[in-house]
DRENVEX-909433 format. One record per residue: z, y, x of N, C-alpha, C in turn; residue number from 1; residue in three letters. Coordinates in Angstrom, 2 decimals. Last residue first. Layout:
REM residues N
[torro [Z, Y, X], [Z, Y, X], [Z, Y, X], NUM, "ALA"],
...
***
This chain:
REM residues 220
[torro [13.57, -21.73, -5.06], [14.32, -22.93, -4.73], [14.56, -23.04, -3.23], 220, "ASP"],
[torro [14.09, -18.11, -5.42], [13.30, -19.35, -5.30], [14.18, -20.53, -4.98], 219, "GLY"],
[torro [15.76, -16.20, -7.93], [15.60, -16.63, -6.54], [14.81, -17.93, -6.49], 218, "THR"],
[torro [15.63, -13.36, -10.07], [15.46, -14.78, -9.86], [15.27, -15.08, -8.37], 217, "GLU"],
[torro [15.70, -10.68, -10.50], [16.92, -11.29, -9.96], [16.79, -12.79, -9.72], 216, "ARG"],
[torro [13.61, -8.16, -10.08], [13.57, -9.59, -10.39], [14.77, -10.24, -9.71], 215, "ASP"],
[torro [13.91, -5.03, -11.44], [14.31, -5.86, -10.31], [14.36, -7.32, -10.75], 214, "ILE"],
[torro [11.31, -2.81, -12.47], [12.39, -3.75, -12.77], [12.68, -4.59, -11.53], 213, "THR"],
[torro [10.27, 0.44, -12.95], [10.33, -0.67, -12.00], [11.54, -1.53, -12.35], 212, "ILE"],
[torro [9.79, 2.86, -14.18], [9.50, 1.61, -14.90], [9.39, 0.42, -13.96], 211, "ASP"],
[torro [10.77, 5.06, -13.06], [9.46, 4.62, -12.57], [9.00, 3.33, -13.23], 210, "LEU"],
[torro [13.26, 5.13, -14.20], [12.33, 6.20, -14.55], [10.91, 5.85, -14.12], 209, "ALA"],
[torro [14.40, 2.96, -12.89], [14.16, 2.87, -14.33], [13.15, 3.92, -14.77], 208, "ALA"],
[torro [14.58, 4.05, -10.33], [13.74, 2.87, -10.56], [13.41, 2.71, -12.04], 207, "LEU"],
[torro [16.45, 6.07, -10.89], [15.10, 6.43, -10.46], [14.15, 5.26, -10.66], 206, "VAL"],
[torro [18.69, 4.54, -11.50], [18.15, 5.45, -12.51], [16.71, 5.85, -12.17], 205, "ALA"],
[torro [19.12, 3.24, -9.06], [18.78, 2.44, -10.25], [18.17, 3.31, -11.34], 204, "LEU"],
[torro [19.76, 5.47, -7.47], [18.61, 4.62, -7.13], [18.17, 3.80, -8.34], 203, "ALA"],
[torro [22.09, 6.35, -8.73], [20.90, 7.20, -8.74], [19.66, 6.37, -8.43], 202, "VAL"],
[torro [23.84, 4.16, -8.21], [23.49, 4.54, -9.59], [22.25, 5.41, -9.67], 201, "PRO"],
[torro [23.79, 4.26, -5.28], [23.23, 3.14, -6.02], [22.93, 3.49, -7.48], 200, "MET"],
[torro [24.90, 6.87, -4.72], [23.64, 6.42, -4.14], [23.01, 5.29, -4.95], 199, "MET"],
[torro [27.31, 7.82, -5.49], [26.25, 7.87, -6.49], [24.92, 7.31, -5.96], 198, "LEU"],
[torro [28.94, 7.76, -3.30], [29.24, 6.85, -4.39], [28.13, 6.80, -5.44], 197, "GLU"],
[torro [28.06, 9.88, -1.69], [27.71, 8.50, -1.32], [27.93, 7.53, -2.47], 196, "ALA"],
[torro [26.79, 12.60, -3.75], [27.77, 11.98, -2.86], [27.43, 10.50, -2.68], 195, "ASP"],
[torro [23.71, 14.52, -3.51], [24.63, 13.61, -4.19], [25.66, 13.08, -3.21], 194, "ILE"],
[torro [21.58, 17.14, -4.05], [22.60, 16.67, -3.11], [23.60, 15.80, -3.87], 193, "ASP"],
[torro [18.19, 16.75, -5.06], [19.58, 17.04, -5.41], [20.52, 16.43, -4.37], 192, "VAL"],
[torro [15.61, 15.92, -4.53], [16.14, 17.04, -3.76], [17.57, 17.40, -4.06], 191, "GLY"],
[torro [15.18, 14.68, -7.74], [14.55, 14.84, -6.44], [15.08, 16.10, -5.74], 190, "LYS"],
[torro [16.07, 14.42, -10.29], [17.09, 14.48, -9.26], [16.49, 14.61, -7.85], 189, "LEU"],
[torro [14.01, 13.96, -11.99], [14.41, 15.36, -11.83], [15.48, 15.52, -10.75], 188, "ALA"],
[torro [13.91, 11.27, -12.29], [13.06, 11.84, -11.24], [13.36, 13.32, -11.03], 187, "LEU"],
[torro [15.39, 10.60, -14.53], [16.10, 10.71, -13.26], [15.23, 11.24, -12.13], 186, "ALA"],
[torro [14.97, 10.46, -17.30], [14.30, 11.48, -16.51], [14.91, 11.68, -15.15], 185, "GLY"],
[torro [18.21, 9.60, -18.49], [16.77, 9.62, -18.69], [16.15, 10.73, -17.84], 184, "LYS"],
[torro [20.97, 7.45, -17.80], [20.32, 8.76, -17.64], [18.81, 8.62, -17.80], 183, "MET"],
[torro [22.51, 5.17, -17.96], [21.54, 5.43, -19.02], [20.87, 6.78, -18.93], 182, "GLY"],
[torro [25.23, 6.55, -16.18], [24.67, 5.38, -16.85], [23.67, 5.81, -17.94], 181, "ASP"],
[torro [26.46, 8.38, -14.55], [25.10, 8.67, -14.96], [24.44, 7.48, -15.65], 180, "ILE"],
[torro [29.36, 10.13, -13.74], [28.86, 8.89, -14.34], [27.47, 9.18, -14.91], 179, "ARG"],
[torro [30.13, 11.77, -10.59], [29.71, 11.75, -12.00], [29.31, 10.34, -12.44], 178, "CYS"],
[torro [30.70, 12.60, -8.01], [31.75, 11.97, -8.80], [31.42, 11.84, -10.27], 177, "GLY"],
[torro [28.29, 15.17, -7.93], [29.36, 14.44, -7.23], [30.35, 13.86, -8.23], 176, "ALA"],
[torro [25.57, 17.00, -7.18], [26.03, 16.02, -8.16], [27.05, 15.13, -7.47], 175, "LEU"],
[torro [24.11, 20.18, -6.77], [25.08, 19.21, -6.27], [25.56, 18.33, -7.41], 174, "ARG"],
[torro [20.96, 21.80, -6.08], [22.00, 21.34, -7.02], [22.85, 20.24, -6.39], 173, "THR"],
[torro [18.61, 23.05, -5.24], [19.89, 23.37, -4.60], [21.08, 22.95, -5.45], 172, "GLU"],
[torro [16.87, 22.77, -8.36], [16.88, 23.14, -6.94], [18.28, 23.47, -6.48], 171, "ALA"],
[torro [15.94, 21.19, -10.65], [17.34, 21.36, -10.26], [17.45, 21.67, -8.77], 170, "LEU"],
[torro [14.10, 21.06, -13.49], [14.01, 21.48, -12.10], [15.41, 21.89, -11.65], 169, "ALA"],
[torro [13.16, 18.50, -15.87], [14.07, 19.52, -15.36], [13.80, 19.83, -13.90], 168, "ALA"],
[torro [11.67, 16.42, -16.91], [11.00, 17.70, -16.69], [11.89, 18.79, -16.15], 167, "GLY"],
[torro [14.49, 14.88, -18.29], [13.04, 14.84, -18.12], [12.47, 16.25, -17.97], 166, "SER"],
[torro [17.15, 14.42, -18.60], [16.76, 15.37, -17.56], [15.24, 15.47, -17.40], 165, "LEU"],
[torro [19.68, 13.59, -20.74], [18.23, 13.75, -20.69], [17.87, 14.83, -19.68], 164, "GLU"],
[torro [22.33, 11.18, -20.38], [21.83, 12.56, -20.29], [20.31, 12.56, -20.19], 163, "ALA"],
[torro [23.70, 8.78, -20.52], [22.55, 8.98, -21.40], [22.07, 10.42, -21.43], 162, "ALA"],
[torro [26.55, 10.23, -19.10], [25.98, 9.04, -19.70], [24.87, 9.41, -20.68], 161, "THR"],
[torro [27.87, 12.02, -17.50], [26.50, 12.33, -17.89], [25.80, 11.10, -18.47], 160, "LEU"],
[torro [30.88, 13.22, -17.04], [30.29, 12.03, -17.65], [28.93, 12.42, -18.20], 159, "ASP"],
[torro [31.80, 14.67, -13.86], [31.35, 14.78, -15.24], [30.81, 13.43, -15.73], 158, "CYS"],
[torro [32.53, 15.38, -11.24], [33.42, 14.55, -12.05], [33.10, 14.68, -13.54], 157, "ALA"],
[torro [30.40, 18.12, -11.19], [31.46, 17.43, -10.46], [32.40, 16.71, -11.43], 156, "GLU"],
[torro [27.52, 19.69, -10.66], [28.10, 18.76, -11.62], [29.14, 17.95, -10.87], 155, "PHE"],
[torro [26.07, 22.84, -10.17], [27.01, 21.83, -9.68], [27.51, 21.01, -10.86], 154, "ARG"],
[torro [23.12, 24.69, -9.17], [24.03, 24.14, -10.17], [24.95, 23.11, -9.53], 153, "ALA"],
[torro [21.10, 26.10, -7.81], [22.49, 26.13, -7.32], [23.47, 25.73, -8.42], 152, "ALA"],
[torro [19.15, 26.60, -10.69], [19.24, 26.72, -9.23], [20.70, 26.85, -8.83], 151, "THR"],
[torro [17.42, 25.07, -13.32], [18.70, 25.53, -12.80], [18.65, 25.54, -11.27], 150, "LEU"],
[torro [15.64, 24.71, -16.06], [15.43, 25.19, -14.69], [16.72, 25.80, -14.18], 149, "THR"],
[torro [14.86, 22.00, -18.29], [15.75, 23.08, -17.84], [15.41, 23.45, -16.40], 148, "ALA"],
[torro [13.43, 19.92, -19.45], [12.70, 21.05, -18.87], [13.59, 22.26, -18.56], 147, "ARG"],
[torro [16.29, 18.82, -21.05], [14.84, 18.68, -20.98], [14.19, 19.99, -20.52], 146, "TYR"],
[torro [19.00, 18.30, -21.08], [18.50, 19.31, -20.15], [16.98, 19.25, -20.02], 145, "PHE"],
[torro [21.34, 17.35, -23.28], [19.89, 17.44, -23.17], [19.47, 18.62, -22.30], 144, "ASP"],
[torro [23.90, 14.87, -23.23], [23.51, 16.27, -23.07], [22.01, 16.33, -22.77], 143, "VAL"],
[torro [24.94, 12.32, -23.50], [23.76, 12.68, -24.29], [23.43, 14.17, -24.24], 142, "LYS"],
[torro [28.13, 13.33, -22.41], [27.24, 12.25, -22.80], [26.15, 12.77, -23.74], 141, "SER"],
[torro [29.93, 14.88, -20.96], [28.62, 15.45, -21.30], [27.65, 14.37, -21.74], 140, "MET"],
[torro [33.11, 15.95, -20.13], [32.38, 14.89, -20.83], [31.08, 15.47, -21.37], 139, "PRO"],
[torro [33.73, 17.55, -17.02], [33.29, 17.72, -18.40], [32.66, 16.44, -18.96], 138, "CYS"],
[torro [34.54, 18.41, -14.43], [35.36, 17.49, -15.23], [35.03, 17.60, -16.73], 137, "ARG"],
[torro [32.55, 21.17, -14.39], [33.66, 20.54, -13.66], [34.52, 19.74, -14.62], 136, "ASP"],
[torro [29.60, 22.66, -13.80], [30.25, 21.80, -14.78], [31.31, 21.00, -14.02], 135, "PHE"],
[torro [28.03, 25.80, -13.24], [28.90, 24.73, -12.77], [29.55, 23.99, -13.93], 134, "GLU"],
[torro [25.32, 27.63, -12.12], [25.96, 27.09, -13.32], [26.75, 25.85, -12.90], 133, "VAL"],
[torro [23.60, 29.26, -10.44], [25.04, 29.08, -10.21], [25.75, 28.73, -11.53], 132, "ARG"],
[torro [21.24, 30.31, -12.81], [21.62, 30.21, -11.41], [23.14, 30.15, -11.31], 131, "ARG"],
[torro [18.81, 29.29, -15.31], [20.05, 29.86, -14.81], [20.25, 29.63, -13.34], 130, "GLY"],
[torro [17.45, 28.38, -18.50], [17.27, 28.80, -17.12], [18.58, 29.37, -16.63], 129, "THR"],
[torro [16.73, 25.71, -20.80], [17.55, 26.82, -20.33], [17.15, 27.17, -18.90], 128, "ILE"],
[torro [15.32, 23.58, -21.91], [14.57, 24.72, -21.40], [15.45, 25.94, -21.08], 127, "MET"],
[torro [18.05, 22.43, -23.80], [16.63, 22.32, -23.46], [16.07, 23.66, -22.98], 126, "ARG"],
[torro [20.64, 21.84, -24.37], [20.38, 22.87, -23.38], [18.93, 22.80, -22.90], 125, "LEU"],
[torro [22.58, 20.67, -26.77], [21.16, 20.92, -26.56], [20.98, 22.12, -25.63], 124, "ASN"],
[torro [25.10, 18.21, -26.43], [24.74, 19.63, -26.41], [23.26, 19.77, -26.07], 123, "VAL"],
[torro [26.34, 15.72, -26.47], [25.22, 15.97, -27.37], [24.88, 17.46, -27.49], 122, "GLU"],
[torro [29.39, 16.97, -25.17], [28.60, 15.83, -25.58], [27.57, 16.25, -26.64], 121, "ASP"],
[torro [31.04, 18.70, -23.75], [29.67, 19.11, -24.02], [28.81, 17.93, -24.46], 120, "LEU"],
[torro [34.27, 19.89, -23.35], [33.47, 18.81, -23.92], [32.10, 19.32, -24.33], 119, "ARG"],
[torro [35.75, 20.95, -20.26], [35.22, 21.25, -21.58], [34.29, 20.13, -22.05], 118, "SER"],
[torro [36.75, 21.37, -17.68], [37.51, 20.54, -18.63], [37.06, 20.79, -20.06], 117, "ASP"],
[torro [34.74, 24.20, -17.44], [35.84, 23.46, -16.81], [36.62, 22.70, -17.87], 116, "VAL"],
[torro [31.84, 25.70, -16.69], [32.44, 24.91, -17.76], [33.49, 24.02, -17.10], 115, "PHE"],
[torro [30.66, 28.87, -15.68], [31.41, 27.67, -15.36], [31.93, 27.03, -16.64], 114, "ARG"],
[torro [27.97, 30.86, -14.57], [28.69, 30.32, -15.72], [29.37, 29.02, -15.32], 113, "VAL"],
[torro [25.96, 32.45, -13.24], [27.37, 32.47, -12.87], [28.24, 32.06, -14.06], 112, "ASP"],
[torro [23.82, 32.70, -15.98], [24.01, 33.05, -14.57], [25.50, 33.17, -14.28], 111, "ASP"],
[torro [21.66, 31.45, -18.32], [23.03, 31.38, -17.84], [23.06, 31.70, -16.36], 110, "LEU"],
[torro [19.74, 31.83, -21.19], [19.84, 32.18, -19.77], [21.30, 32.20, -19.38], 109, "ARG"],
[torro [18.25, 29.41, -23.51], [19.16, 30.49, -23.12], [19.14, 30.72, -21.61], 108, "SER"],
[torro [16.81, 27.27, -24.51], [16.10, 28.46, -24.11], [16.95, 29.62, -23.66], 107, "GLY"],
[torro [19.37, 26.06, -26.67], [18.07, 25.87, -26.01], [17.42, 27.21, -25.69], 106, "ALA"],
[torro [21.89, 25.59, -27.59], [21.65, 26.83, -26.85], [20.33, 26.75, -26.10], 105, "ALA"],
[torro [23.93, 24.07, -29.81], [22.51, 24.25, -29.51], [22.34, 25.62, -28.84], 104, "VAL"],
[torro [26.62, 21.70, -29.71], [26.15, 23.07, -29.60], [24.66, 23.09, -29.26], 103, "LEU"],
[torro [27.77, 19.18, -29.74], [26.68, 19.46, -30.66], [26.16, 20.88, -30.63], 102, "GLY"],
[torro [30.85, 20.36, -28.54], [30.09, 19.20, -29.00], [29.01, 19.62, -30.00], 101, "SER"],
[torro [32.50, 22.04, -27.17], [31.17, 22.54, -27.49], [30.27, 21.42, -28.02], 100, "LEU"],
[torro [35.69, 23.11, -26.63], [34.93, 22.04, -27.27], [33.60, 22.62, -27.72], 99, "ARG"],
[torro [37.30, 24.02, -23.52], [36.64, 24.33, -24.79], [35.94, 23.09, -25.33], 98, "CYS"],
[torro [38.62, 24.39, -21.06], [39.16, 23.47, -22.07], [38.60, 23.79, -23.46], 97, "SER"],
[torro [36.98, 27.34, -20.50], [38.11, 26.53, -20.04], [38.66, 25.70, -21.21], 96, "ARG"],
[torro [34.14, 28.87, -19.39], [34.67, 28.12, -20.52], [35.77, 27.19, -20.00], 95, "PHE"],
[torro [33.24, 32.00, -18.13], [33.93, 30.73, -17.87], [34.46, 30.15, -19.17], 94, "GLU"],
[torro [30.62, 34.05, -16.92], [31.38, 33.54, -18.07], [32.01, 32.22, -17.69], 93, "VAL"],
[torro [28.45, 35.69, -15.74], [29.85, 35.64, -15.29], [30.77, 35.30, -16.47], 92, "ARG"],
[torro [26.48, 35.90, -18.54], [26.58, 36.33, -17.15], [28.06, 36.43, -16.78], 91, "THR"],
[torro [24.23, 34.66, -20.88], [25.61, 34.60, -20.40], [25.63, 34.94, -18.92], 90, "LEU"],
[torro [22.38, 35.05, -23.66], [22.39, 35.47, -22.25], [23.84, 35.55, -21.81], 89, "ARG"],
[torro [20.50, 33.25, -26.16], [21.77, 33.72, -25.58], [21.59, 34.08, -24.12], 88, "ALA"],
[torro [18.57, 32.44, -28.07], [18.28, 33.52, -27.12], [19.56, 34.13, -26.55], 87, "ASP"],
[torro [20.96, 31.24, -30.32], [19.54, 31.40, -30.02], [19.32, 32.62, -29.14], 86, "HIS"],
[torro [23.26, 29.04, -30.80], [23.15, 30.29, -30.05], [21.71, 30.43, -29.61], 85, "LEU"],
[torro [25.10, 27.39, -33.07], [23.71, 27.63, -32.71], [23.62, 29.01, -32.07], 84, "ILE"],
[torro [27.77, 24.98, -32.95], [27.29, 26.37, -32.94], [25.82, 26.41, -32.53], 83, "ALA"],
[torro [28.97, 22.49, -32.87], [27.90, 22.71, -33.83], [27.38, 24.13, -33.87], 82, "GLY"],
[torro [31.95, 23.82, -31.60], [31.23, 22.63, -32.04], [30.17, 23.00, -33.08], 81, "SER"],
[torro [33.47, 25.62, -30.22], [32.12, 26.04, -30.58], [31.30, 24.86, -31.06], 80, "LEU"],
[torro [36.68, 26.55, -29.82], [35.89, 25.48, -30.43], [34.56, 26.05, -30.90], 79, "ASP"],
[torro [38.60, 27.33, -26.84], [37.83, 27.72, -28.02], [37.01, 26.53, -28.53], 78, "CYS"],
[torro [40.21, 27.39, -24.51], [40.53, 26.50, -25.64], [39.86, 26.96, -26.94], 77, "THR"],
[torro [38.88, 30.42, -23.56], [39.96, 29.47, -23.27], [40.33, 28.73, -24.55], 76, "ASP"],
[torro [36.46, 32.16, -22.02], [36.73, 31.49, -23.29], [37.69, 30.35, -23.00], 75, "LEU"],
[torro [36.02, 35.23, -20.48], [36.67, 33.93, -20.36], [36.90, 33.39, -21.77], 74, "VAL"],
[torro [33.35, 37.36, -19.32], [34.23, 36.85, -20.37], [34.81, 35.49, -19.99], 73, "CYS"],
[torro [31.18, 38.90, -18.20], [32.56, 38.99, -17.69], [33.57, 38.57, -18.75], 72, "ASP"],
[torro [29.26, 38.91, -21.10], [29.33, 39.36, -19.71], [30.79, 39.51, -19.33], 71, "VAL"],
[torro [27.11, 37.60, -23.48], [28.47, 37.53, -22.95], [28.44, 37.93, -21.49], 70, "LEU"],
[torro [25.13, 38.05, -26.23], [25.29, 38.48, -24.85], [26.77, 38.42, -24.49], 69, "ARG"],
[torro [22.98, 36.47, -28.54], [24.35, 36.64, -28.04], [24.32, 37.06, -26.58], 68, "LEU"],
[torro [20.67, 36.24, -30.28], [20.77, 37.23, -29.21], [22.24, 37.53, -28.84], 67, "ARG"],
[torro [22.16, 34.98, -33.19], [20.92, 35.33, -32.50], [21.23, 36.40, -31.45], 66, "GLU"],
[torro [24.38, 32.52, -34.09], [24.27, 33.86, -33.50], [22.94, 33.99, -32.79], 65, "VAL"],
[torro [26.21, 30.79, -36.17], [24.78, 30.93, -35.86], [24.58, 32.37, -35.40], 64, "HIS"],
[torro [28.96, 28.46, -35.96], [28.42, 29.82, -36.03], [26.94, 29.80, -35.68], 63, "VAL"],
[torro [30.23, 25.96, -35.86], [29.07, 26.14, -36.72], [28.56, 27.56, -36.85], 62, "GLY"],
[torro [33.28, 27.29, -34.86], [32.58, 26.09, -35.29], [31.42, 26.44, -36.21], 61, "THR"],
[torro [34.90, 28.94, -33.46], [33.53, 29.40, -33.70], [32.67, 28.24, -34.17], 60, "LEU"],
[torro [38.12, 29.87, -33.04], [37.29, 28.88, -33.72], [35.96, 29.51, -34.07], 59, "ARG"],
[torro [39.95, 30.48, -30.06], [39.11, 31.00, -31.14], [38.26, 29.87, -31.73], 58, "MET"],
[torro [41.69, 30.41, -27.94], [41.95, 29.58, -29.11], [41.09, 29.95, -30.31], 57, "GLY"],
[torro [40.54, 33.48, -26.87], [41.60, 32.49, -26.69], [41.88, 31.74, -27.99], 56, "GLU"],
[torro [38.45, 35.29, -24.94], [38.50, 34.65, -26.25], [39.44, 33.47, -26.12], 55, "LEU"],
[torro [38.54, 38.34, -23.24], [39.03, 36.96, -23.27], [39.04, 36.49, -24.71], 54, "ARG"],
[torro [36.04, 40.59, -21.77], [37.02, 40.16, -22.77], [37.45, 38.71, -22.56], 53, "SER"],
[torro [33.74, 41.98, -20.80], [35.06, 42.22, -20.23], [36.22, 41.72, -21.08], 52, "GLY"],
[torro [31.81, 41.99, -23.84], [31.94, 42.23, -22.40], [33.41, 42.41, -22.03], 51, "THR"],
[torro [29.52, 40.87, -26.14], [30.95, 40.87, -25.81], [31.07, 41.00, -24.30], 50, "ILE"],
[torro [27.24, 41.41, -28.67], [27.50, 41.62, -27.25], [29.00, 41.73, -27.02], 49, "GLU"],
[torro [24.88, 40.18, -30.90], [26.32, 40.26, -30.62], [26.50, 40.38, -29.11], 48, "VAL"],
[torro [22.45, 39.86, -32.75], [22.75, 40.92, -31.80], [24.23, 41.12, -31.59], 47, "GLY"],
[torro [23.25, 38.71, -35.85], [22.10, 38.95, -34.98], [22.44, 40.12, -34.06], 46, "ASP"],
[torro [25.24, 36.09, -37.32], [25.04, 37.47, -36.87], [23.84, 37.53, -35.95], 45, "ALA"],
[torro [27.38, 34.14, -39.41], [26.08, 34.38, -38.80], [25.96, 35.84, -38.41], 44, "GLN"],
[torro [30.09, 31.70, -39.55], [29.53, 33.03, -39.72], [28.19, 33.17, -38.97], 43, "GLN"],
[torro [31.30, 29.25, -39.06], [30.25, 29.32, -40.05], [29.61, 30.68, -40.23], 42, "GLY"],
[torro [34.38, 30.66, -38.01], [33.57, 29.47, -38.23], [32.54, 29.71, -39.33], 41, "SER"],
[torro [36.07, 32.44, -36.89], [34.81, 32.97, -37.43], [33.85, 31.83, -37.76], 40, "VAL"],
[torro [39.41, 32.98, -36.41], [38.46, 31.99, -36.90], [37.23, 32.69, -37.49], 39, "ASP"],
[torro [41.34, 33.97, -33.46], [41.02, 33.93, -34.88], [39.91, 32.94, -35.18], 38, "GLY"],
[torro [41.24, 36.40, -30.77], [41.61, 35.10, -31.33], [41.25, 35.12, -32.81], 37, "SER"],
[torro [40.61, 38.28, -27.87], [40.18, 37.93, -29.22], [40.66, 36.53, -29.58], 36, "ILE"],
[torro [41.18, 41.05, -26.21], [41.72, 39.69, -26.23], [41.55, 39.22, -27.67], 35, "ARG"],
[torro [38.62, 43.24, -24.88], [39.46, 42.74, -25.95], [40.03, 41.36, -25.61], 34, "LEU"],
[torro [36.47, 44.77, -23.73], [37.85, 44.89, -23.24], [38.85, 44.44, -24.30], 33, "ASP"],
[torro [34.31, 45.05, -26.54], [34.54, 45.27, -25.12], [36.03, 45.38, -24.84], 32, "SER"],
[torro [31.71, 44.21, -28.74], [33.14, 44.11, -28.45], [33.32, 44.26, -26.95], 31, "TRP"],
[torro [29.34, 45.02, -31.04], [29.70, 45.22, -29.64], [31.22, 45.20, -29.50], 30, "GLU"],
[torro [26.81, 43.80, -33.22], [28.23, 43.93, -32.90], [28.43, 44.12, -31.40], 29, "LEU"],
[torro [24.48, 43.45, -34.70], [24.58, 44.55, -33.73], [26.03, 44.86, -33.36], 28, "ASP"],
[torro [26.03, 41.96, -37.57], [24.83, 42.31, -36.80], [25.10, 43.50, -35.90], 27, "ASP"],
[torro [29.26, 40.43, -37.11], [28.31, 41.26, -37.86], [27.11, 41.55, -36.97], 26, "THR"],
[torro [32.11, 38.43, -37.36], [30.80, 38.60, -36.73], [29.88, 39.40, -37.66], 25, "LEU"],
[torro [35.41, 39.45, -37.09], [34.33, 39.11, -38.01], [33.00, 39.40, -37.32], 24, "GLU"],
[torro [38.87, 38.77, -36.24], [37.49, 39.17, -35.93], [36.53, 38.77, -37.04], 23, "PRO"],
[torro [41.78, 39.32, -36.10], [41.02, 39.03, -37.33], [39.57, 39.45, -37.14], 22, "GLU"],
[torro [42.82, 40.04, -33.66], [43.24, 38.76, -34.23], [42.52, 38.40, -35.53], 21, "THR"],
[torro [42.66, 41.56, -30.71], [41.87, 41.49, -31.94], [42.11, 40.11, -32.54], 20, "LEU"],
[torro [44.31, 43.67, -28.38], [44.33, 42.47, -29.20], [43.43, 42.63, -30.43], 19, "GLU"],
[torro [42.94, 44.93, -25.36], [43.40, 45.22, -26.72], [43.29, 43.97, -27.58], 18, "THR"],
[torro [43.92, 44.41, -21.96], [43.06, 44.13, -23.09], [43.72, 44.47, -24.42], 17, "LEU"],
[torro [44.47, 45.15, -19.18], [45.01, 45.85, -20.33], [44.19, 45.67, -21.59], 16, "GLY"],
[torro [41.36, 44.80, -17.32], [42.83, 44.77, -17.44], [43.27, 45.49, -18.71], 15, "PRO"],
[torro [38.40, 42.95, -18.27], [39.08, 44.22, -18.03], [40.59, 44.04, -18.10], 14, "ALA"],
[torro [37.33, 40.00, -16.54], [37.73, 40.70, -17.76], [38.50, 41.97, -17.41], 13, "PRO"],
[torro [35.17, 38.88, -14.62], [36.17, 39.91, -14.37], [36.51, 40.65, -15.66], 12, "LYS"],
[torro [34.21, 35.55, -13.66], [34.21, 36.69, -14.58], [35.34, 37.65, -14.23], 11, "PRO"],
[torro [33.08, 34.56, -10.34], [34.01, 34.52, -11.47], [33.87, 35.73, -12.38], 10, "PRO"],
[torro [30.01, 33.10, -9.44], [30.87, 34.28, -9.31], [31.78, 34.37, -10.53], 9, "ARG"],
[torro [29.58, 29.79, -8.34], [29.50, 30.77, -9.42], [30.47, 31.92, -9.18], 8, "ALA"],
[torro [28.45, 29.23, -4.97], [29.40, 29.04, -6.06], [29.24, 30.13, -7.10], 7, "ARG"],
[torro [25.66, 27.74, -3.32], [26.35, 28.93, -3.81], [27.30, 28.57, -4.95], 6, "GLU"],
[torro [26.10, 24.97, -1.19], [25.50, 25.52, -2.41], [26.34, 26.70, -2.89], 5, "ILE"],
[torro [25.49, 24.51, 2.21], [26.48, 24.81, 1.18], [25.80, 25.48, 0.00], 4, "GLU"],
[torro [23.03, 22.05, 3.14], [23.56, 23.41, 3.15], [24.54, 23.62, 2.00], 3, "PRO"],
[torro [23.89, 18.74, 4.23], [23.23, 19.62, 3.27], [23.85, 21.01, 3.33], 2, "ALA"],
[torro [23.54, 17.44, 7.49], [24.45, 17.93, 6.46], [23.72, 18.92, 5.55], 1, "MET"],
***
């Protein structure tokens, strides 16, 4: 039996949050202990830190944020489609029913981060690092984990169709109930804990990664 994989530690937003309904992203911004809603789509900022807060129904479509820091935050039904987060650091953060299609967060650091019922198709997570990152019931087709380094990650009931895993390191990771058709770089799954239903899809993905074809012809 495989050892139990560590679970992500939940965020702890502060009690008694102050409402912020007309937010604006600015350089060197610090928000703490807030309940934030509103629309900041397309805005740009350098050095944004949000702690102990909840972002609810917030529109962040196409934002470009350098050095984003999120600590003990919950993002609920937020839209980050097409957002660019360069050098982001997320610690104890949960995304619930969020849309992150096309988001770019390459090279970011994620620790104790959960994505639940959130859309991550065509998300760029190249060369991210992190520990205890969980994806639960997430559509993630064409997600890019090229050379990502994740420890104690979990993928449960996710659609990883055509996902890119080339060069990734996935120590102590769990993969269960997922769709992996067309996955690239399946050799990165070495040592990953999978459920029985994924045995054949993973085997086929690994054979494809090794450029091995199966001859289906039979002799007379």
